[in-house]
N, C-alpha and C positions, 0 to 999 in steps of 0.2 A: 984624927978622930977615929974612934973605933967604928968599923962598919956596922957592927951590931947596934951601937948606940944611934948611928945615923938612921938605920932602918926603923928603930923604935920611935925615934923622933918624928920621922915622916909619917908613920902609921898613926901616931897620936894626932899630928896636925890634920891628916886626911879624915880621921874619924870625927875630929871636932868640927871640921868643915861640913861633913855630912850631917852632923847633928844640927849645926846652925842652919843649913839649907833646908833640911827637913822641917825644922821648927818654923822657918820663915814661910815655907809653902803651906804648912799645916795651919799657920796663923792666918795666912791670906784666905785659905779655904774656909777656915772657921769664920773669918770676918764676912766673906761673901755669903756663906751659908746661914750663919746664925745672927750676925750683927747687921750686914748690909746685903741682903739676898738680891740677886738679879732675877726679875720676873720673866717667866717664859709661858707663852700660850700653849694650850694643849691641842689635841687633835680636833679637826673639824671646826676650826675657829676662823671666821671671816669678818672683815671690816669692809662694808660695802660689798663690792665684788672681788675683793682681794683676799687671797688665802694666806693667813699668817700662822697657820698651824705649826707648832713646835718651834716658833721663832721667839727669841728674846725681844723684849720691848724696844731696846735701842735699835736692833736690827730692823724690826718692824717699822719703827719711826723713820729710819733712813729710806726704806723702800717706799713708804706711803708719801713721804715728802716729795720725792721725785715724780711719782705718779699724779699727785694732786696738782703739782705745778702744770703738768701737761693737760690735766683735766680742766683746770681753770681757763686755759687758753682756748679750749674747744667746746666747753659746756655751754648749753643754751637753756634758759628758763623762760618759757612762754607763760604769760599771765593773762587769763581770760576774764573779762568783765562783760557780762551779758553778751552782746553781739560783736565785741571787738577783742582783738588779741594783740598784746605788745610784749616785747622781749625785755626782760629785766637786766640791768647792767651788772653782771656778775663780777666785774672788776672791783666793785665796791664790797663784795662779799668777803668775809674773813673765815678761813678754815681753821678751826680750833683743834689742832692736831693732838696736843697734850691731853685735852679733855676727852678727845675721841679715844686715845689709847688707854687712858686710866679708867674710862667707863666701860671698856670692852670686856665682855664676859667670855671666858675660855670655853671652847666647845660649842659655841653658838654663833648665830648671825648677828652682827652688830652694825650700827649706823654711824655715819660721820656726824660730827657736831659742827654746825655752821653758825656764824654770827652775822646778821644783817643789820645795817644801821637803820633805825626808825626814821632818821632824817632823810636818808637816801630813798627809803620806801615812800615817804610822804611826797617827796619831790617827783618821784616816778609816777605816782598815782595822779597827781595834779596835772602833770604834763600829758599823760597818755589818755586819761579819762576825765576830761574837764567838765563833762555834763553833770557830774555828781560831786557833792561836797562830803568827804569822809570825815567822820569825827576822830578824835584822838584814840578813842576806844577801838574804832574800826581799824585805824592804822596799826595799832598794836596787835589786833587779832590777825590782820592780813600779814604782818611781818612774821608772826609766829607760824602762820600757815605756810609761808614761803620757805622758812627755815626747815620745817618738817618735810616739805616736799623734796628738799635737796639732800636729805639724810642718806638716801640710797646710793648717792654718788653716780647716778646715771648721766650719760653725756647729754641727753635730751630729756627735759622734764616739762610737763604741762600741768598747770594748776588753775582751777577756777576759784575766784574770790567772791563772786556775787551770789552767795547763798542767802537764805532767809535770816541768818544770824546777824547780818548787817543792820545797823540802825539808820540806814539811808532812808530819806523820805520817799514815799511812793507817790506817783502822779499818774494822770491819764496819759498813756503813751499813744492812744489813738481814739478818735471819736468820729462816728459816721452816722448819717441819717438817710434812710431809704424811704421812698413813698410806698405805702402799703394799702391794701383793701381787705379788711377782715369782716366776716359775717357771722362766724361761729363764736360761741362763748368759750369754747376750748382754747381758742387762740390766746385769750388772756391767761388761761391756766398755764400754758406752755411758757409764755413770756415771764410770768411771775416766778415760775420754777427756775428758769434760767438766770434770772436777775440775781447777781451776787455770788455765783458759783466760783469755786477756786480752780484755776488751771494749774495743777501741780507741776513741780519741776520734772523735766524729762519724762512726761507722761502724755499719752494720747487721749484725746476727747472724741467720742463718737456721738453724733446727734441722735441716731436711731436708738442706741443703747440708753441714752439719757431719757428720751421720751417714753421708752418701753415701760418704765415704772410709773408713768403718770396715768390717772384715770380719765382717759380721753374717749369720747363717744361720737362727736359729730364734726370734728375738724377735718378738712380736706388736705390732700397732698399739696395742692396749690398754695394753701395758707402756710403749711409747714415749709414749703419752698421759699416763701417770702421771708420767713423768720430765719431760716438757715442761710439764705443769701445775704441778709444784713450782717450776720455774724461773719460770714466768709469775706464780705467787703472790709470788715474791720481787721480780720486776721491777715489779709493781704498787705496791710501796712505795718506788719511786724516781721520779725525773723522766724516766725513759726513755720513749721514744715507741713505742707498739704499732703496728706496720705491718701485721701479719697475724695473726689469731687466730680459731679456729672452735670450735664445740662439737659434741658428738655428738647422736644422735637420742634418747638416753635419759639420764636424770639419773644421773651416775656415782656408784657407791657409795663409791669411795675418795677422791674429790676434793671439797674443800669447795665449797659452792654458789657460783657466780659466778667460780670460779677455774680452770675447766677450759680446757685448751688441747689440743684434739683433734688427733691426727696420723693421716693416712691416706696412706700412700706411693703407693698405686695412683692415687688421685685428686689427689695433689699438695697435700693439705691440710697447711699448715705453721704453725709459730710463728716469727714474725720481729719483731724490735724493734731500735731504734736508740739508741745512747748519744749524746745531743746535747751532752754536755759536752766541753770541750777537754782533759780529763784522762781517763786510762784507768782501768778497774776490773777486778777479778779475780772470776771466778765459781768458787765451790767447792761440790762435792757430796760428801756422805758418806752411806752406807747403813747402817742398823741392821737388826734382825730384821724388823720390820714397818713401818718408816718410812724416809723419805728427807729429808735435811736439805740445804737450799740457802742459801748466803750470798753476799753481794756486798760486796767491800771496795774502798775508795778514799778520796779526800779527803772529809771529812765534808760533808754537805749543811747548808744553813742552815735549811731547812724540814723538817718531818716529813710523812709521807704515810700516811694511814689509809684502809683499805678498808672499805666498808659495803654493806649490802644494803637496798634499799627496794622498795616495791611488790611484795612477794613474795606470790604467790597460787598455791594448789593448783588443779589442773584435774581434776575428777572423772572417773571411768571410766564409760563408757556400756556397756550390755549389748546385744550384737548376737546375735540368735537366727537360727540357720540350721536347715533341715530336711533330713533325709537318710533314705533308705530303709534304710540300714544301722543306724539306731538304732530299735529296736523299742519301747522303753519308757524312761521317765525322761528324762534328758538327759546329754549328754557335754560336759564343759568342755574345749575345745581351747586356750583362752588365759585364764589367770586375770585378766589385766589389771594395769595399773600406772598410778598417778596421774601426771599431768603437772605441770609447774610453770613459772611465768613470774616473772621477777625483774629488777630493775635494779641494776647494780653502779655504785657511786659512789666517787670518790677525793676525800678531804678534805685540802687543803693547810693545815697548821697552822704558825703563827708565834707562838712564845712562848705556847703553850697556847691560842691563840685561832684559830678558823677563819678562814683567809684567802681560800680559794676552794674551791668544790665543783664537781667535774667529773664528768659522766656517762661512765663507761668503756664500758659495754655494756648492751644489753637482751637477756637470754637467755630463750629459750622452748623448753621441752621438751614436745612433744605427749604426751598420754596414750596408753597402749596399751589398747584397749577389750577388755572381757571377751567371749569368743565361746562361746556355748552352742549345741550341736547337738541338736535335738529330733526325735522320730519324725514321719513324714509324717501329716498329718491330712486327713480327707475334707472337702473344701470344700463348703459349702452353696451351693445355687444362689441367685444374687442375686434379691431381690424387686424386680420392676419395677412401677412405677406405670402405671395405665391412661392412655392418651393423653387429652388434653383438647382441647376445641374450638380449632381453630387449628393443631394439630399435623399434620404431613404424613400420619401414619398413623391419624388420627382417622376412625372409621366410625360413621355414625348413620343406618342404613337406615330406622328407624321414626320419625325426626324428633323423638325425645324429649329431645335435647340430651345424651344419655349415650352414651359409646362402646359400640358393639355388640361383645360378645365373640364372635368368630366361632368360638371353640372350644366355646361352650356351645350347648345345644339351643335352637331358637327358641321364644319364648313365644306363647300365643294372641294374635292380633292382628298378629303379625309377618307380613311378606309371604311368608316362606318357611315358615310354620307349616303342617304336614300332619297331619291327624287322620282317617285312613281309616275307622276304626271308631267315630268320634264319642265317644271316651271322655275327651276333654279333655286327652289326653297326646299329645305330638309323636310321630308314627310315623316313624322313620328310614327312609330309602330302602332298599328290598330290593336286595341284591346281585344282579346279573345271573346268571341260571341257565338251564337248559334247560327249565324249566316253561313249557308253552304258555299264552298269554294268551287272554282272551276273544275269540272270533272266529277264533282260529288253529286249524289242524288239530290234533287230539289233545287239545283242551280238553275236560275232563270236569267237569260241575257237576251231579251227581245231586240235590243238595239245593237247588239254585237259590238259593244265597247269593252268587253272583257271584265265588266264590273257587274256584280249581282244586282238584278233589278228587284227592288223591294216590291213585294206584292201586298197591296192593302188588305188588311184583315177585314173579312166580310162583316165580322161583328162590329167593326169600327166604321163601316160605310154608312152614310146617312140613309135613313129609312125612306124608301121610295113610296110615294102615295099613288094609288090607282087612278087612272084617267078614264072618264066616261064620256060618251057622246051625248048629243042633245036628247036622244031618246032614252038615255039612262042605261045604255048598253056599255059594258066594260070594254075599253079599247086596249089598254096596257096595264101591266101590274107594276 
């Protein structure tokens, strides 16, 4: 065969092959581009927390499938109804990956699509929250709420299902009665205003803020304390949070121990508490002759709340004695006194008649009022002081006998300052200075030579001598 012919034949075959290959690739490109295009996500595209930017859908699906399998093994969904929390069984949850990818919008944050079985949700609710009967509408609403909560794809998710949208029947969750003693007309005004108020979800209630808007004129803080204490006693039997509560200085007579909520408008002493639930409650008050009833109504709680007193101790009265010139005899009692008390208030959370948790609510202390007795003034005895001993700064030992010399006592024989002029063995105290002349001085008289001045009777002090006459009347002497 001619070499030229062979070369031409090879070139023809090679060219044809190129045409066929090019046509095939062009056709595939045309099919992929115009007939069956492969979708690709653009920049800044996320599904859950996963970045799928510039990824084709199949590649994104493969990546998410592996991550969702690990997520499902670790994920936790906590469901909160009122005061109880339970973990939903996510092994029954279906992750709708195709729907997730097809609904994802490029260049934005997207969520996963989950499918939860209404039957699994119904069984979960009945088992974990048996105190309430959920309607089919409630179950469908809760199921949708759980699916929505899972969309973010977080490892840990918490969702509350007990909001006011539920059609669950409301009931009295607590009902208390306290003894009371009211004298003012305003007490009825406060009770009427409080009756039927709504305690909104996750909202604080302040007693002082509430009554500030009322037209009150003559109600006392003691009466307000009785009303607030009744409400406080009811709140203690719920899961409400106590934000502010105080007690008075004396143990109240009308309020049960440990349940006082003192009110002092001048000092701003308040009762404040918060409803932590996502559902609202209603407070009702009603007054009888000598008592006040407080009740709280709403969706039922899962747990019970019991109030108890521990470490209760009476503090004895001391007697304080005072002295007064106005009390002449006996004693006057100005204050009879009152025992004090200390106690600890606890709240026990009960689940199916079994204690679940014990919480210390408060430690209350009421100081005693001491008895005061006033007595008449008494003469105080002079304190007995001990004689100084050797080494003390005021120790005196003139005679060197080792014993303190009492300078107020007369010197004894042998002492350096002992004087015995007449040698009778008894100390002669010094003679006070006088006008009597001393031996050797002018006017000194010692007729008997005993060395002691002889006192001369004052002529003016001598008795007057009467003249003596004889029988003839003649003067004999003067």
